[in-house]
Every structure is written in C-alpha cells, then in structure tokens.
Phi, psi and omega in degrees: 000163185264129176255132179270126169286142180063043184297120182289116182253005185301328187261006177245029172210129187285351170286350178073022185282137170284125187208146172232142167264154178295324168213151182198165183198147168273123188260119184247348183226146177310313184298341184283330174300315180292322172309309179305311186298320185283322179296319178299318178304307190294331182260001179077010180257153177295151165246135177237130174247122191236163176254246173282356178066031184273357178238024185242157158231115194256140172295154181303315182232121181248123177274068200202162171261128177241123163262121179266112184289127180220025172295122184249165181139135180207145176216166176232136165227177179245133179281167180307325179269012182094350185294146176276126177246121184237125180248130180226148179286154188292339181274355178295146173293116180311301180307316175300323181293323185289314174307323186286321180297328173291322181287343171279359181082028183248115175262164179136335183243000190297336170291343182264009182297145174089353182286127181290155181118182181248163179312309182297342173279335186301318181282335181300309177278352189043061184313146176206158180187143163056053171084005186225138169238159186297332179300334179296334188244002193273143169248307180192181180201157178249128179228155173269124177267113189280351179268316180267351175056058166199164180280152182217135177262134177244126174269172194302318184290338175283349194270345176056054181281138180205184184299114180046032175224155177203173171308309191297328173288324181282334187285356174072032181081012177292327182250136188244114187292130183250329181200150177233133178246122173252150181238117184257147186287134174300316175256091181298138181224125180287149179259104187243020180290345185277139172305130187102334174257334186290354176255007175288153181282151186304339183261019190290157176255172178305321185291324183279324174299319178300316181290316172304315180301313179300319182292326181291310172308318181297323185285340187251323190248135179290152182280114185299339173288339181261318188220102185304133180194160178253032181068212183300122184275344186219145172293150166293119184291145178246116185238176173284154180310324189296319180299312187293323183293337179277355180249090183296131176090346187292136170297134188222141187230109183304132172260159185295337186268008179092343179277183185229130174274131184248154172277115177302318181299319182293324177297313182292319182292316179302336179273003180070031185267357180299124177091350181295145191227139172232112190057239177258003181259134187221153167284134179302140184289344176252342187219106187291342181278352183252123173267130190235147175271110182278004179125099178087012179301148177248168178303322181296331178290310178297319179296319182294317184297315185296323168302315180297319177295315176299321179292315174302325175280331175289327180290321188275321187239004179066020181243128187266121177269140176254132184289142181277302178296146182273134178270137184230000000 
C-alpha cells in the first residue's frame, strides 16, 4: 500500500487541530493493517490506528505512522435464541450505524445515538450515554494483534470493560479493532432511566427514543463540525464517600463498590472556569466538561488549558481529574 509522507491529520480529529504524521494512509482493507504495522516495525516508528479522531488530542507533528481506519460493511443475523446479531466493520461511522439499526426496526442502541467516531473506536472507550454502555450490548470483536501478526476474536468477558475503559485501551495500541459484533434483544425494552428520557410514554418506540437522545445532545453539546471538540474532556471522578461528603452540593452517584461518582462538569464550573481560555482553546461557555477549539487552537493551547483545569479542581476540592481523550 502507499504511505504518504507528512500525512495531514487535520480532517481526522474532531478537535480540529492541525497535525501531521511522518507517514500515514487511509486503510480500506484488513490486510493493510498488517502492512502498516510491519512498515512501522521496520522503520522504527510507532504505529497508531485511528477512526474519526473523536477522542484524540493530536500534537502538531507526530513522529509516527498513522493508519486511518475506513473499512466498511455491516450485516444483521438472528441468533439461535432469537437475539439480533449485528456486525459492523471498524471504519463504519458509529452514529450512522446506530441510525441504520433503528431504521431496520431493531432497538437496543438508540441511547448511544449521536456519539461521534467509528465503530472500531467504540469498544476501546466502552462508549456510554443516557443510561447505556456499549458493554451492555457487546458480544465479541475481531482485532489484529500487531505483536503476533494475526487476527484474534475477543468475547465480552475478555475485554475487561469498565467505565470508559477496556483491555484495548490499556494495551497501548497492540490490538487494532477490525469489526464489532453486538447482541440486541429480541424483546426490546426501552432504557428510560436518564433524565429527559424518563418522561417518554411507556409505549415509545426505538426511533422516538433516538430522536429524544439526539435532541438532548444538541441542546447540551456543541456540534464539532461548527466548534471543534472531543466531547467530554474528563472522566467523572469516582471517590471515597468521605471525599464526596466534603464537597457541598456536588451531584453524586453511588457506585456498586461503595464509592461515589461525582460530576466533573460541576467541579469545573464551581472553579469558575466556564469560558476560560488559553490561546484559542476554551472551556465551553455552556458546558464545563467540554474544551472547544475557537479557531486555530494548537495542541499546546489544549494541553495548557487541561492542566489549568486539573490544577484548579485538585487545589479546591482535592479531586484529581483524569483526561478522557488520548494524546498522540
């Protein structure tokens, strides 16, 4: 395959950062994944495989080889118990894929509608929204093992899913997701526990749930096509009850292990950082958990702003925020 020198990544990250890799290529076939990985090994450069770049903060120049996953394809089958088995290739757009399943009369993914990125990136982050995580619908995936140079299938229990975490995120890029298979319920029941969905009628269908989810997202989150961003920039921190008790007014969500999840957006807002700006990177004026590119922001701007936010929250509340987007 042909690798392009000084490969422009500016169109492949939703933050809208100008970035170039030493080498890069758009990958449309599975065999090209191994070709890129082997070239990286022979050249002594690291290899990174990305999708839509919705969870990335890119440096101006990357001394690396970057493969942009664009492998397409999706299909629907029925399992022996009537479960709907849906498989999509890694380069499929996640939001379009969810809309397609709903248009086929298949419910189960509608709460995850509107999340930017590709299907291949979804399990790495264990994406979640509005009362549902990918892990709740996950069956298996096929990944390329860049160390052993072979395909490998991972069942759900092997993936080590937790809040915004997975084996694939922890493995440092060893496994490149090629396709994802989801098991959607034969007897669909809407997930309406999230505020804004809980007032929908009991006989609501999946399409109506999806439209409500999309409406909520539009009301809360800036469109990255208009204002570059990588979605939620920090994880909601999970702390011991004593820490939560010491922060008056913070929204808190008890966890099964006895700890408490706090609202990172509330903590950042309480530090007075909405609208705060470093260079051309700013905290969104309406949502403190979103860092936006106001036009021409650099990696340095974003990194400095993120560091300022983390320092302010830790200094005031004693809580350490963890950045969600991956830095390359």
